[in-house]
GUVEX-369239 format. One record per residue (C-alpha): x, y, z; residue in three letters. Coordinates in steps of 0.5 Angstrom, whole numbers, padded with zeros to 4 digits, always signed. Example, Ala and Ser with C-alpha at 12.3 -4.5 7.8 and 13.67 -1.06 7.14 Angstrom:
! residues 2
+0025-0009+0016ALA +0027-0002+0014SER 
END
This chain:
! residues 1000
+0234+0176+0329MET +0229+0176+0325THR +0222+0176+0326LEU +0217+0170+0327LYS +0211+0174+0325ASN +0209+0170+0319PRO +0204+0176+0317LEU +0210+0180+0316PHE +0214+0175+0313ASN +0209+0173+0307SER +0207+0177+0301ARG +0200+0180+0303GLY +0198+0186+0306TRP +0204+0186+0312GLY +0209+0186+0307ARG +0206+0192+0303ILE +0206+0195+0310LEU +0213+0194+0311LEU +0215+0197+0304GLN +0210+0203+0306GLY +0214+0205+0313LEU +0221+0202+0309ASN +0223+0198+0314LEU +0225+0191+0313ARG +0221+0185+0317ALA +0227+0183+0322GLU +0227+0191+0323GLU +0219+0191+0325SER +0219+0188+0332GLU +0224+0192+0334ARG +0221+0199+0331THR +0215+0197+0333LEU +0217+0196+0340LEU +0221+0202+0341MET +0215+0206+0338PHE +0211+0203+0344ALA +0216+0205+0349VAL +0217+0213+0347TYR +0209+0213+0345THR +0208+0211+0352THR +0212+0215+0355THR +0210+0221+0352SER +0203+0221+0353VAL +0205+0220+0360GLY +0210+0226+0361LEU +0205+0229+0357LEU +0200+0228+0362TRP +0204+0230+0368LEU +0206+0236+0363GLU +0199+0239+0363ALA +0198+0237+0371THR +0205+0241+0373THR +0203+0247+0369VAL +0196+0248+0371ALA +0199+0246+0380LEU +0203+0251+0379PHE +0200+0256+0375LEU +0195+0257+0381GLU +0200+0257+0387GLN +0205+0260+0383TYR +0204+0264+0378GLY +0207+0266+0372SER +0212+0271+0374ASP +0215+0265+0378LYS +0217+0261+0372LEU +0223+0265+0371PRO +0225+0262+0377TRP +0223+0254+0374ILE +0227+0256+0369TYR +0234+0257+0373MET +0233+0251+0377ALA +0231+0247+0371SER +0238+0249+0368ALA +0242+0246+0374VAL +0238+0240+0374MET +0239+0238+0367GLY +0246+0239+0370SER +0245+0235+0375GLY +0241+0230+0372LEU +0247+0229+0366GLY +0253+0227+0372ILE +0248+0223+0375LEU +0246+0219+0368SER +0254+0219+0366THR +0256+0216+0373TRP +0251+0211+0372MET +0253+0209+0366GLN +0260+0207+0369ARG +0258+0203+0374VAL +0252+0199+0371LEU +0250+0196+0365PRO +0247+0199+0359LEU +0240+0194+0360ARG +0240+0196+0367ARG +0241+0203+0366PHE +0235+0204+0362VAL +0230+0201+0366VAL +0233+0204+0372LEU +0232+0211+0369ILE +0224+0209+0367GLY +0223+0207+0374LEU +0227+0213+0378ILE +0223+0218+0373SER +0217+0214+0375ALA +0218+0213+0383VAL +0218+0220+0385PRO +0211+0222+0383LEU +0209+0217+0388LEU +0212+0222+0394LEU +0210+0228+0388PHE +0203+0225+0390ARG +0203+0225+0398LEU +0206+0231+0398GLY +0201+0234+0395LEU +0197+0232+0401GLU +0201+0234+0406VAL +0199+0242+0406GLY +0207+0244+0409SER +0209+0240+0402LEU +0205+0242+0398GLY +0208+0250+0396TRP +0215+0245+0395LEU +0212+0239+0392THR +0209+0245+0386ILE +0215+0248+0386PHE +0220+0241+0385VAL +0214+0237+0380LEU +0216+0243+0374PRO +0224+0241+0374LEU +0221+0233+0374TRP +0218+0234+0369VAL +0223+0237+0365ASP +0228+0232+0368GLY +0223+0226+0365GLY +0225+0229+0358TYR +0231+0229+0358SER +0232+0222+0361LEU +0226+0220+0357ASN +0230+0222+0350HIS +0237+0220+0353LEU +0234+0212+0354THR +0231+0213+0347THR +0237+0215+0344SER +0241+0210+0347LEU +0236+0204+0347THR +0235+0205+0340ALA +0242+0206+0338ASN +0244+0200+0341GLN +0238+0196+0338LEU +0240+0198+0331PHE +0245+0199+0327ASN +0248+0205+0323ILE +0244+0204+0318ARG +0238+0201+0320GLU +0237+0208+0324ILE +0236+0211+0318LYS +0230+0208+0317ARG +0228+0206+0323THR +0229+0212+0328PHE +0224+0217+0324PRO +0218+0213+0325LEU +0220+0211+0332ILE +0221+0219+0333SER +0215+0221+0331SER +0211+0216+0337GLY +0212+0224+0341VAL +0208+0226+0336LEU +0203+0221+0335VAL +0203+0221+0343ALA +0201+0229+0343ASP +0194+0227+0339VAL +0192+0221+0344LEU +0195+0226+0351SER +0193+0232+0348GLY +0185+0229+0347PHE +0184+0224+0353SER +0187+0229+0359LEU +0180+0232+0360PRO +0176+0225+0361LEU +0182+0223+0364LEU +0181+0230+0369LEU +0174+0228+0370LYS +0176+0221+0372VAL +0180+0221+0376VAL +0181+0228+0378GLY +0187+0233+0377LEU +0192+0230+0382ASN +0191+0223+0382ASN +0192+0224+0374VAL +0201+0225+0377ILE +0199+0217+0379LEU +0196+0216+0371VAL +0203+0218+0369SER +0207+0215+0374ALA +0204+0208+0370GLY +0204+0210+0364MET +0212+0212+0366LEU +0212+0205+0369VAL +0209+0201+0362LEU +0215+0204+0359GLY +0220+0202+0363ALA +0216+0195+0363GLY +0217+0194+0356ILE +0224+0198+0356LEU +0226+0191+0360PHE +0222+0186+0356TYR +0227+0189+0350LEU +0233+0188+0354SER +0231+0181+0354GLN +0229+0180+0349ARG +0235+0182+0345TYR +0239+0181+0351LYS +0246+0180+0345GLN +0244+0188+0343ALA +0247+0192+0351PHE +0254+0190+0352PRO +0254+0186+0359ASP +0260+0191+0362ALA +0258+0199+0364PRO +0261+0203+0359TYR +0267+0205+0360ARG +0270+0211+0357ASP +0274+0209+0351LEU +0279+0214+0350GLN +0279+0218+0344ASP +0285+0220+0341GLU +0284+0225+0337GLN +0280+0229+0342SER +0286+0233+0343ASP +0287+0233+0335TYR +0281+0236+0335THR +0281+0241+0339ASN +0287+0244+0337ARG +0284+0244+0330ARG +0278+0247+0332LEU +0281+0253+0328LYS +0279+0259+0323GLY +0272+0258+0319PRO +0270+0250+0322LEU +0271+0254+0329GLN +0267+0260+0327GLU +0262+0256+0324TYR +0262+0251+0330ALA +0260+0258+0335ILE +0255+0259+0329TYR +0251+0253+0331LEU +0251+0253+0339PHE +0248+0260+0338GLY +0243+0257+0333PHE +0241+0253+0339PHE +0241+0258+0344ILE +0237+0263+0341ILE +0231+0257+0339SER +0232+0255+0346GLN +0230+0262+0349ILE +0224+0263+0344LEU +0222+0257+0346LEU +0222+0258+0353LEU +0219+0266+0352LEU +0214+0264+0348ILE +0212+0259+0353ASP +0212+0264+0359PHE +0208+0269+0354GLN +0202+0263+0354TYR +0203+0260+0361LEU +0202+0268+0364THR +0195+0268+0358GLN +0192+0261+0360LEU +0194+0264+0368GLU +0189+0271+0366LEU +0184+0267+0362LYS +0182+0260+0366PHE +0182+0257+0372ASP +0187+0251+0374VAL +0183+0246+0371LYS +0181+0250+0365GLN +0189+0250+0364ILE +0189+0243+0364ALA +0184+0242+0360SER +0186+0247+0354PHE +0193+0245+0355LEU +0191+0237+0353GLY +0187+0239+0347LEU +0192+0244+0345PHE +0197+0240+0344SER +0192+0235+0341GLY +0191+0239+0336ILE +0197+0242+0334VAL +0200+0235+0334GLY +0195+0233+0329ILE +0198+0238+0325PHE +0206+0235+0327GLU +0204+0229+0324LEU +0201+0231+0318ILE +0206+0237+0316THR +0212+0232+0317GLN +0210+0226+0313TRP +0207+0229+0308PHE +0210+0237+0307VAL +0216+0238+0312SER +0221+0233+0306SER +0218+0237+0300ARG +0219+0245+0302VAL +0226+0243+0305ILE +0227+0240+0299GLU +0224+0246+0293ARG +0226+0251+0298MET +0232+0249+0301GLY +0236+0247+0307VAL +0236+0254+0309PHE +0231+0257+0307ILE +0226+0252+0311THR +0231+0254+0317ALA +0229+0261+0316MET +0221+0260+0317LEU +0220+0260+0324PRO +0224+0266+0326GLY +0221+0270+0319ALA +0214+0267+0321VAL +0216+0269+0329LEU +0218+0275+0328SER +0211+0278+0323VAL +0206+0274+0328LEU +0210+0276+0334GLY +0209+0284+0331LEU +0201+0283+0330LEU +0199+0284+0338PRO +0204+0290+0338LEU +0201+0294+0332THR +0194+0291+0334GLY +0192+0287+0329LEU +0191+0282+0334LEU +0188+0281+0341GLN +0195+0279+0346LEU +0192+0273+0347PHE +0190+0270+0341ILE +0197+0273+0338GLY +0201+0268+0343ILE +0197+0262+0342ILE +0198+0263+0335VAL +0205+0265+0337LEU +0205+0258+0341LYS +0201+0254+0336PHE +0206+0257+0329ALA +0212+0255+0334ASP +0210+0248+0336GLU +0209+0247+0329LEU +0215+0249+0326LEU +0220+0247+0331ARG +0218+0240+0332TYR +0217+0239+0323THR +0222+0244+0319PHE +0226+0245+0324VAL +0228+0237+0326ALA +0228+0236+0320SER +0233+0241+0319THR +0239+0242+0325ALA +0242+0235+0324SER +0243+0237+0316VAL +0247+0243+0319LEU +0253+0239+0322PHE +0254+0235+0314GLN +0259+0240+0313PRO +0263+0238+0319ILE +0269+0233+0317PRO +0267+0226+0321ASP +0272+0227+0326ASN +0271+0234+0328PHE +0263+0233+0328ARG +0260+0229+0333GLY +0265+0233+0339ASN +0262+0240+0335VAL +0254+0237+0336GLU +0255+0234+0343THR +0258+0241+0346LYS +0253+0244+0340ALA +0246+0240+0344ARG +0248+0239+0350GLY +0251+0246+0352ILE +0246+0250+0349ALA +0239+0249+0352GLU +0242+0249+0359PRO +0245+0255+0358VAL +0240+0259+0354ALA +0235+0255+0359THR +0238+0259+0365GLY +0240+0266+0360LEU +0232+0266+0360THR +0230+0265+0367GLY +0235+0270+0369VAL +0233+0276+0364GLY +0225+0274+0366ILE +0227+0276+0373LEU +0232+0282+0371SER +0226+0285+0367VAL +0222+0284+0373ILE +0225+0287+0378TRP +0227+0292+0374VAL +0219+0293+0373LEU +0217+0293+0380ASN +0223+0298+0382TRP +0221+0302+0377VAL +0214+0302+0377GLY +0213+0302+0384ASN +0206+0306+0384GLY +0204+0303+0379ASN +0198+0297+0379GLY +0200+0290+0378GLU +0195+0289+0373THR +0199+0294+0369ASP +0207+0290+0371ARG +0204+0285+0368VAL +0202+0288+0362SER +0207+0292+0361LEU +0212+0285+0361LEU +0208+0281+0357SER +0208+0287+0351TRP +0217+0287+0353LEU +0216+0279+0351ILE +0213+0279+0346VAL +0218+0285+0343LEU +0223+0281+0346GLY +0220+0274+0341ILE +0220+0279+0336VAL +0227+0281+0337LEU +0230+0274+0338PHE +0226+0272+0332ALA +0230+0277+0328LEU +0236+0275+0331VAL +0234+0268+0329TRP +0234+0271+0322LEU +0241+0273+0323LEU +0244+0267+0324ILE +0241+0263+0320VAL +0244+0268+0315TRP +0251+0267+0318LEU +0251+0259+0318LEU +0249+0260+0310ARG +0256+0264+0310SER +0260+0260+0314ARG +0257+0254+0311TYR +0259+0255+0304LEU +0266+0256+0307ASP +0267+0251+0311LEU +0264+0246+0305LEU +0269+0249+0300VAL +0274+0247+0305LEU +0272+0240+0307SER +0271+0238+0299ALA +0278+0241+0299GLN +0281+0236+0303ARG +0277+0230+0301GLY +0274+0231+0308GLN +0266+0231+0307LEU +0262+0226+0308SER +0254+0225+0308GLY +0254+0229+0301VAL +0247+0226+0299GLY +0244+0231+0305GLU +0248+0237+0303VAL +0244+0243+0301ASP +0245+0243+0292LEU +0245+0250+0292ARG +0249+0251+0296ILE +0254+0246+0294LEU +0254+0251+0287LYS +0255+0256+0289ARG +0261+0254+0294ALA +0264+0251+0287VAL +0263+0257+0283VAL +0267+0261+0290GLU +0272+0256+0289ALA +0273+0256+0282LEU +0272+0263+0281GLU +0278+0264+0287GLY +0284+0264+0288THR +0285+0256+0290THR +0289+0252+0287SER +0288+0247+0282GLU +0288+0241+0286ALA +0282+0244+0291ASP +0279+0246+0285LYS +0279+0240+0281ARG +0276+0236+0287SER +0271+0241+0287CYS +0270+0239+0280ILE +0270+0231+0282GLU +0265+0233+0288LEU +0260+0237+0283LEU +0259+0232+0277THR +0259+0226+0284GLN +0253+0229+0287ILE +0250+0232+0281ASP +0253+0230+0274PRO +0245+0231+0270GLU +0246+0238+0271ASN +0254+0240+0272VAL +0253+0244+0266GLY +0250+0249+0270ASP +0256+0251+0273VAL +0262+0249+0269LEU +0260+0252+0263ALA +0260+0259+0264PRO +0267+0258+0267LEU +0270+0255+0261LEU +0274+0259+0258LYS +0277+0262+0264VAL +0279+0255+0266LEU +0286+0252+0266PRO +0286+0247+0259PRO +0287+0242+0265ALA +0281+0244+0268LEU +0277+0245+0262GLN +0278+0238+0261TYR +0275+0235+0267GLN +0269+0240+0266SER +0268+0237+0259LEU +0269+0230+0261GLU +0264+0232+0266SER +0259+0235+0262MET +0259+0229+0256LEU +0256+0226+0262ILE +0250+0228+0260ALA +0250+0233+0254PRO +0245+0239+0254ASN +0244+0244+0248ILE +0244+0249+0253ASN +0250+0249+0254TYR +0253+0249+0247LEU +0254+0257+0247PRO +0259+0257+0253HIS +0263+0250+0249VAL +0263+0254+0242ARG +0266+0260+0245ALA +0271+0256+0247LEU +0274+0253+0242ILE +0272+0259+0237GLY +0268+0262+0232ASP +0270+0257+0226GLU +0265+0252+0229VAL +0259+0252+0226GLY +0261+0257+0221VAL +0259+0252+0214ARG +0264+0249+0209GLU +0262+0254+0205GLU +0265+0259+0208ASN +0272+0256+0208PHE +0276+0257+0201SER +0279+0250+0199ALA +0286+0250+0202ASN +0284+0254+0209SER +0285+0251+0215GLN +0282+0251+0222PRO +0284+0255+0225SER +0285+0252+0234THR +0285+0258+0238PRO +0293+0259+0242LYS +0290+0258+0249SER +0286+0252+0247LEU +0290+0245+0247GLN +0289+0239+0242PRO +0285+0235+0248GLU +0280+0241+0251VAL +0279+0243+0243LEU +0277+0234+0242ALA +0272+0234+0247LEU +0269+0241+0245ALA +0268+0237+0239LEU +0265+0231+0241ARG +0260+0236+0246TYR +0258+0240+0239VAL +0257+0235+0234TRP +0254+0230+0240LEU +0249+0235+0243THR +0246+0240+0236GLU +0241+0238+0234PRO +0242+0238+0226ASN +0249+0238+0227PRO +0253+0242+0220ASP +0258+0236+0219LEU +0261+0239+0213ARG +0265+0243+0218ALA +0268+0235+0220LEU +0272+0235+0215LYS +0279+0240+0215LEU +0279+0236+0222TYR +0281+0231+0217LEU +0287+0234+0214ASP +0294+0230+0217PRO +0297+0236+0219ASP +0291+0237+0224VAL +0294+0233+0231ASP +0291+0227+0231PRO +0288+0228+0239VAL +0283+0232+0234VAL +0284+0228+0228ARG +0282+0222+0231GLY +0276+0226+0234THR +0272+0229+0229ALA +0273+0221+0224ALA +0270+0218+0230ALA +0265+0224+0229LEU +0264+0222+0222LEU +0263+0215+0222LEU +0258+0216+0228ARG +0254+0221+0224LEU +0255+0222+0217GLY +0253+0219+0211ASN +0256+0215+0206THR +0262+0219+0203VAL +0262+0222+0209GLN +0264+0215+0212LYS +0268+0213+0206ALA +0272+0220+0208GLU +0273+0218+0215ALA +0276+0212+0214THR +0280+0213+0210SER +0284+0218+0215ALA +0283+0213+0220LEU +0287+0207+0216ARG +0292+0212+0215ARG +0293+0213+0222MET +0293+0206+0224LEU +0298+0204+0220THR +0302+0211+0221HIS +0310+0208+0223PRO +0309+0213+0229GLU +0306+0211+0235GLU +0302+0217+0237GLU +0298+0217+0230GLU +0296+0209+0232ARG +0295+0209+0239VAL +0290+0216+0236MET +0287+0212+0230GLY +0286+0206+0236CYS +0282+0211+0240ARG +0278+0214+0235ALA +0275+0207+0233LEU +0273+0206+0241GLY +0269+0213+0239ASP +0267+0211+0234ALA +0262+0206+0233VAL +0261+0204+0226TYR +0266+0200+0224LEU +0266+0199+0216GLN +0272+0196+0214ALA +0277+0198+0219LEU +0276+0191+0222ARG +0281+0188+0218VAL +0286+0192+0222ASN +0285+0189+0229ILE +0288+0182+0228PRO +0294+0186+0226GLY +0294+0191+0232LEU +0293+0186+0237LEU +0300+0184+0235GLN +0302+0191+0234ASP +0310+0193+0237LYS +0307+0199+0242SER +0304+0197+0249LEU +0300+0204+0248ARG +0297+0201+0242VAL +0294+0195+0244ARG +0292+0197+0250ARG +0288+0203+0247ALA +0285+0197+0242LEU +0282+0193+0248LEU +0279+0200+0250GLU +0276+0201+0242ALA +0273+0193+0243ILE +0270+0194+0248ALA +0267+0201+0245ALA +0265+0197+0240THR +0263+0191+0242HIS +0267+0187+0238LEU +0265+0181+0242GLU +0270+0177+0237GLU +0275+0179+0240TYR +0272+0179+0248TYR +0277+0173+0249PRO +0284+0179+0249PHE +0281+0182+0253LEU +0281+0177+0259LEU +0287+0175+0256ARG +0289+0182+0258GLY +0289+0181+0265LEU +0294+0175+0265GLU +0299+0181+0263TYR +0301+0186+0268LYS +0303+0191+0262SER +0296+0190+0259SER +0292+0189+0266ARG +0290+0196+0267ASP +0287+0197+0260ALA +0283+0190+0260ALA +0281+0192+0267ILE +0277+0199+0264ARG +0275+0194+0257ALA +0271+0190+0261LEU +0268+0195+0266GLU +0267+0198+0261ARG +0262+0193+0258LEU +0258+0193+0264GLU +0253+0187+0264ASN +0255+0183+0257GLU +0262+0183+0261ALA +0259+0178+0268ILE +0258+0171+0265PRO +0266+0171+0262MET +0269+0175+0268VAL +0266+0170+0272LEU +0268+0164+0269ASN +0275+0166+0269LEU +0274+0168+0277ALA +0271+0161+0279THR +0275+0157+0274ASN +0281+0154+0280VAL +0286+0152+0275GLN +0287+0159+0274LYS +0292+0163+0278PRO +0290+0166+0284ASP +0292+0173+0282LEU +0289+0172+0276ILE +0281+0170+0279ARG +0283+0176+0284ARG +0283+0181+0278TYR +0277+0178+0275ALA +0273+0178+0282TRP +0276+0186+0282ASP +0273+0187+0275VAL +0266+0185+0277LEU +0267+0190+0283GLY +0269+0196+0279ARG +0262+0194+0274ILE +0257+0197+0279GLU +0251+0195+0276THR +0245+0191+0279LYS +0247+0185+0276GLU +0255+0184+0278ALA +0252+0186+0286GLU +0248+0180+0286SER +0253+0176+0283VAL +0258+0177+0288LEU +0253+0177+0293VAL +0252+0170+0291ALA +0258+0168+0291ASN +0259+0171+0297LEU +0255+0165+0300MET +0259+0159+0296THR +0265+0162+0296ALA +0271+0161+0303TRP +0278+0162+0305GLY +0281+0168+0300LYS +0276+0168+0295THR +0270+0170+0301ARG +0274+0175+0304ARG +0276+0179+0297HIS +0269+0178+0295ILE +0268+0182+0302LEU +0274+0187+0301GLN +0270+0188+0294ILE +0264+0190+0297LEU +0265+0194+0304VAL +0268+0198+0299LYS +0263+0200+0293LEU +0261+0207+0293PRO +0255+0209+0297GLN +0255+0203+0302GLU +0251+0200+0295ALA +0256+0192+0296GLY +0253+0192+0304ILE +0246+0194+0302GLU +0246+0190+0297ALA +0248+0184+0302VAL +0243+0186+0307LEU +0237+0186+0301ASP +0239+0178+0299ARG +0241+0175+0305LEU +0240+0180+0311GLY +0242+0182+0318ARG +0241+0174+0319SER +0244+0171+0313GLY +0250+0176+0316VAL +0251+0172+0322GLU +0250+0166+0320ALA +0256+0168+0316LEU +0260+0170+0323ILE +0257+0163+0325GLY +0261+0159+0320GLN +0267+0162+0320GLU +0267+0160+0329LEU +0265+0154+0327MET +0272+0154+0322PHE +0275+0157+0328ILE +0273+0151+0332GLY +0274+0146+0328GLN +0282+0151+0328ILE +0282+0149+0336TYR +0280+0143+0337ALA +0285+0141+0331ALA +0290+0145+0334MET +0288+0142+0342VAL +0288+0134+0340ASP +0296+0135+0336LEU +0299+0139+0343LYS +0296+0133+0348ALA +0299+0128+0343ALA +0306+0131+0344MET +0308+0129+0337LEU +0316+0130+0337GLU +0317+0131+0329VAL +0318+0138+0326PRO +0312+0138+0322GLU +0307+0139+0328VAL +0310+0145+0328ASP +0308+0148+0321LEU +0302+0145+0322ILE +0301+0149+0328LEU +0304+0156+0325GLN +0300+0155+0319ALA +0293+0155+0323MET +0295+0160+0327LYS +0294+0163+0320GLY +0288+0160+0319ASP +0286+0163+0325LEU +0288+0170+0323ALA +0285+0169+0317ASP +0278+0167+0319ALA +0279+0174+0325ALA +0279+0179+0318GLU +0274+0176+0315ARG +0269+0177+0322CYS +0271+0183+0322PHE +0270+0185+0315LEU +0262+0181+0316LEU +0262+0186+0321MET +0263+0192+0317LYS +0256+0190+0314PHE +0252+0191+0320LEU +0255+0197+0323TYR +0260+0203+0322SER +0266+0200+0317PRO +0270+0206+0321ASP +0269+0202+0327THR +0269+0196+0325ILE +0276+0198+0322GLN +0278+0202+0329ALA +0277+0195+0333ALA +0281+0192+0328ALA +0287+0196+0328PHE +0287+0196+0335ASN +0287+0188+0335PHE +0291+0187+0330ARG +0297+0191+0333SER +0299+0185+0338GLY +0299+0190+0345SER +0295+0188+0350PRO +0292+0195+0351SER +0290+0196+0345ASP +0288+0189+0343MET +0284+0191+0350ALA +0281+0196+0347ARG +0279+0194+0341GLY +0275+0187+0343LEU +0272+0193+0348GLU +0270+0198+0341ILE +0267+0190+0340LEU +0264+0189+0346ASP +0260+0197+0345GLN +0258+0195+0338THR +0256+0189+0336VAL +0249+0186+0338ASP +0249+0178+0334ILE +0247+0172+0338PHE +0255+0170+0338SER +0257+0176+0340LYS +0260+0172+0347ARG +0263+0166+0343GLU +0267+0172+0338LEU +0269+0176+0343LEU +0272+0170+0347THR +0276+0167+0341VAL +0280+0175+0340LEU +0282+0175+0346GLU +0288+0173+0349LYS +0286+0165+0353HIS +0289+0158+0352PRO +0286+0154+0346GLU +0282+0150+0351GLU +0279+0155+0355GLU +0277+0158+0348LYS +0273+0151+0346LEU +0269+0150+0352ARG +0267+0157+0350ASN +0264+0155+0343LEU +0261+0149+0346THR +0254+0153+0343GLY +0257+0153+0336ILE +0261+0146+0336ILE +0260+0140+0340ALA +0269+0138+0342TYR +0270+0130+0342GLN +0277+0129+0343PRO +0281+0126+0337LEU +0287+0122+0337GLU +0292+0126+0332ALA +0290+0122+0326ARG +0283+0122+0326ASP +0284+0130+0327ARG +0288+0130+0321ILE +0283+0126+0317ARG +0277+0131+0320ARG +0281+0136+0317LEU +0282+0133+0310LEU +0275+0133+0310SER +0274+0140+0311LEU +0279+0141+0306ARG +0275+0147+0302HIS +0276+0151+0309PHE +0284+0151+0309LEU +0288+0155+0308SER +0292+0152+0302ASP +0299+0151+0306TRP +0295+0148+0312SER +0293+0143+0307LEU +0300+0142+0305ALA +0303+0142+0312CYS +0296+0136+0313CYS +0300+0131+0308PHE +0308+0133+0310HIS +0306+0130+0318LEU +0302+0124+0316ALA +0308+0123+0311ARG +0313+0124+0317SER +0309+0120+0322LEU +0306+0115+0317ARG +0299+0115+0317TRP +0294+0112+0313ASN +0289+0117+0310LEU +0282+0116+0307THR +0283+0116+0299ALA +0278+0121+0297GLU +0282+0127+0300PRO +0288+0125+0297THR +0286+0125+0290LEU +0282+0130+0290ALA +0288+0133+0293CYS +0292+0131+0287LEU +0288+0136+0282ARG +0288+0142+0287HIS +0290+0148+0283PRO +0296+0150+0288THR +0302+0147+0286GLY +0306+0146+0293PHE +0298+0142+0295VAL +0299+0138+0289ARG +0307+0136+0290GLU +0305+0135+0299ALA +0299+0129+0296ALA +0305+0127+0292ILE +0310+0126+0298ALA +0305+0122+0301TYR +0303+0118+0297LEU +0310+0116+0295ARG +0311+0113+0303VAL +0304+0111+0304ALA +0303+0107+0297SER +0308+0108+0293PRO +0304+0102+0288ARG +0299+0107+0287ALA +0304+0113+0285LEU +0305+0108+0280SER +0300+0108+0277GLU +0298+0116+0277LEU +0305+0118+0276LEU +0304+0117+0267PRO +0298+0122+0269LYS +0302+0127+0272LEU +0309+0128+0268LYS +0304+0134+0264GLN +0304+0138+0271ASP +0304+0146+0269PRO +0307+0147+0275ASP +0315+0146+0274ARG +0316+0144+0280LEU +0311+0139+0282VAL +0313+0136+0274ALA +0320+0135+0277ALA +0318+0132+0282GLN +0314+0127+0278VAL +0320+0126+0274GLN +0324+0124+0279GLN +0320+0119+0282ILE +0319+0115+0275MET +0327+0116+0275ALA +0328+0113+0282GLU +0322+0107+0281LEU +0325+0106+0274GLY +0332+0105+0277ASN +0330+0100+0281ARG 
END
C-alpha cells in the first residue's frame, strides 16, 4: 500500500526524514502505527510492573520473589500453549487484537481484588505473574503483526525503529509515573495501565482492518516442515555443540537478569516504602531509557564494528564481574553497588547484547537456523527462570536451616552477599560461554563455507572469518574446501584479501596460488610485494646488469607458468618504480608463452619507446606463430597490453583464424582494449554457440559501454528469441546501476517470455541488487500493479475459454487454442510467482511454486497455504482464486474486481484476443488464425497485417493461411513482398501459393 499523505510523497522535509530513518514512503504509515502500538503497550506494562513490584514487596518481601520466578516459568509455558492453540482456531487479525484485550481485561478484576481483603494477598501474588505474561504476549503480538505487515526486506529497515518503542516507553513511563501516582494513586495505576493496553489493542484493530490483505483469513495451520526430521538427524557434531553453547548463552543471560533484579528489589525494599519504591522504579527506568536510546542509536553499531561481535558480547560479563567485585571488596556500599549493577545490566543488555545476539545465529546454515533459534530463545527463558527460582529458594532454606540462631537481618545480609557473589560467578561463566561460542563459531563458519551453506555474510564478523579461513587453508581440508573459503573471503572483503592470502602463497598448491593471486589483483597492495617476490624467486627485481647477456631467468621448479605470469603482473603493477629491464629476459622464445605474453603486455603498458617496440615484435611473432597455443597466448596478451601500436593490423586476420580458441581469446582482447570498430564482432559472437561464452564475457567486461548496443539487440524483434535472450543475460551480468535501471525500465514495457526472462535475471542478481533496484524504482505498489496486469490477462484468457466452450464448436482447432491458452495461464502464473519474489522471501515463494507445479492435490494445497500465510497484496484473494482448482466460470466470477466480463460470440472473442496480441504467446496467436481459417470468420485487417510482420515464422505462416481462405485477392497483392521471407517454411508456403495462383 502506498502512503497517501502528501507530506511524505513530496520533496520536502518529510522525504528527508524518511531517508534519515531509512524508510520508504509506502512503509512509513505501517511503521509509525507499529511503533505506536509497541510504545503504548510497553508504557502500560512498565507502569504496571513498577506498581506491581511495589505492592509485592510491601505484602511479601523480596525473599518470596523466587516463588514468583518458578510460577512465572509455569505461567509462561501455559500462555505459550494457549497462544499456540488460539492461533490454530482464530484468524491472525483477530488473534493479535484478542491477545491485547486478554492482557488488559483481567487487570480490572485484579483492581477489584485489591479492595477485597480476603483476596488481596492472592491478587498481589498473581499480578507479577501476569506482568511477565503480558510482556511475553506483547513481544509475541508485535513480532507476529510486524512479520505480517512487512516482508523480509522491509522488516530489516522498519523493525529496529519499531523495537525502539520499548526504549522510548522506558523514558516516557519512567518520568511520568511519579506524577501519575500523585494524581490517581498506587492502586489505580493498574486501571490506567489497562487503558493503555486497550489503546494498543485498538491500534492493532485499526491496523488489521486497514491492512486486511496482510493477514490470512484462515487460522494458522501447522505446515509440516519436510526437512524437520532431516534437520534433527543432521543436528550433530559442530552444529549440535554450537547450539548447546547458544542455549547456555541465553540461559546464563536470563539467570544474571533475575539475580540482579532480585538483589535490586531486595535493596529497594530495605531502603524505601511502597510509594517510594514505585517512584524510584519509574525514575530509574526513565534515566536508563535515555542512556539506552543514546547508546543504541549512536554508540552500539560503532562499538560492534570496531571491537567485533564477540568482544562486544563479552562486555556485559566483564563489566558485571568487575562491578560485582566492588561491593565484595568494600569499595562501594552494597546498595549503591547493586544500583550500578542494575544500571549496567539494563544498558548493556538492551543495546550491545540485543544487537549481537542475532549475529550469533549467522554461521548456522539457513535450513537449520530457524529451528535452532526458536529452541534457544524459546527454551532458555523459562528454564533459566525456573532454575533461578529453585536456586534462590534453596539458598534461603539452607541459610534458615544453618542459622536458626542468627537474626533476620544477618540472614538477609548474608543472602545479599551470596547473591552478589553468584552474580560475579555467573558473569565469569558468561565470559567462558562467549569464549567457547567464539571457538565453535570458527569451526561452524568454516564448515558452512565449505558446504556453500553460509548466508547473511554481510553480518558475519570479519575478524572471525579471516581467522577461520587461515585455519582452513593451513589445515588438512581438501583443496575444494580451501577454494570455497578463498571465494568467500574474496566476496566479503576483496580490498583486503591479501592480508590472509599473501603470507600463505608459498605453502598453497599451484591451483590455489593462482586463485589467490587473481583475488589479490582485484586491489593490488604494495604491502604484499615481499610475499609475491618470495613466491617467484630472487631473480625478479634483480637488475638487468646482474645477468649475463646469455643468461636465462630461472623459474622456480615448483611454480607453474600460469602462476608465474600472475606474479609478474602483480609485482610490476604494484611496484612504484619498476625496473622493466628484467622483463626483457622473459621475451625470449624459449620462455613459456603464458609468461612471455604477460611480460610483453607489461612492457607495452609501462615501457619506454624501445621497450614497447621489443614487446610489439615479440607479440607479433606470437600472433603469427604456426602453433595454436602461441597465438592464443598472444591474443590474451593483447587484452592486457592497452597500448597496441602496430598490432592492430593483425586483428582482421585473427578474426578469421581457423582456431576457435584464438577467435575466442581475440573477442576478449577487443573488449579489454576497447577497440570500438570491432564491437560488431562481439555482438555477432552471440549468434554462434562456439563463440557465445567468449562474447558474453567480452561484453560483460565492457560494462556500461556495452549497454546501448546490447539493448538494441535485445529489443530487436527481428532477431531470434534465443539471441535476444542472451542479450538480456549480458545486461544482467554487467551488474552496474545503469544496467539494472535498463532492466527495470524494460520490465515495465515487456511482456510474455521477455518479461519472464527479465524477472528471472533481476531475481538472480547477487546481494538481491535486482530486487532492491525494482523496489527503489517501482516500489511495492509498482510490483503489485504488475501482478494486477498479469491477473487482468488471466481474466481475458478465462473469458475466451468460457466463450469458446459455450459456443460448442466442433472443429479440432478449438482444442488446439484451448491447450495453447492453458500454456498462457501457466506462463502468467509463473510470472506472478517471480513478481512475488520481489516482495517476499524468494525461498518461500519458490517453495510455494514448487508445490503448486507438482500437480498433486495435496502439494498444490500446501503451496496455496504457503501463499495464504505469506502474501498480503491487494489482489491476494484473486491471485489465490486463479491458482486453485476451480472451473473457469467460477474463477472468472471471482475476478470481477479486476476484469468486467461480458459474454461474447466466439468470433468476437477471437477478435478481442487479437487486439491483445502483444500479450499472447506466439502459439496462441497462431491458433487464433487457424481457428478463424477453419470457421471462415472475418477478422479485422489491422491485426492480420501486423501478424504478417511478426518475428515468429509460424505466426506469419498462420496469418498467410488465414488470408488464403478469407481474402485471396488481398493475399495475392501481398505475396510478392513475402516471397523473400527469412523463414524457409514460410518462404516455401508463399512459393506454393504463388504457383497455385499462377496455374489458375
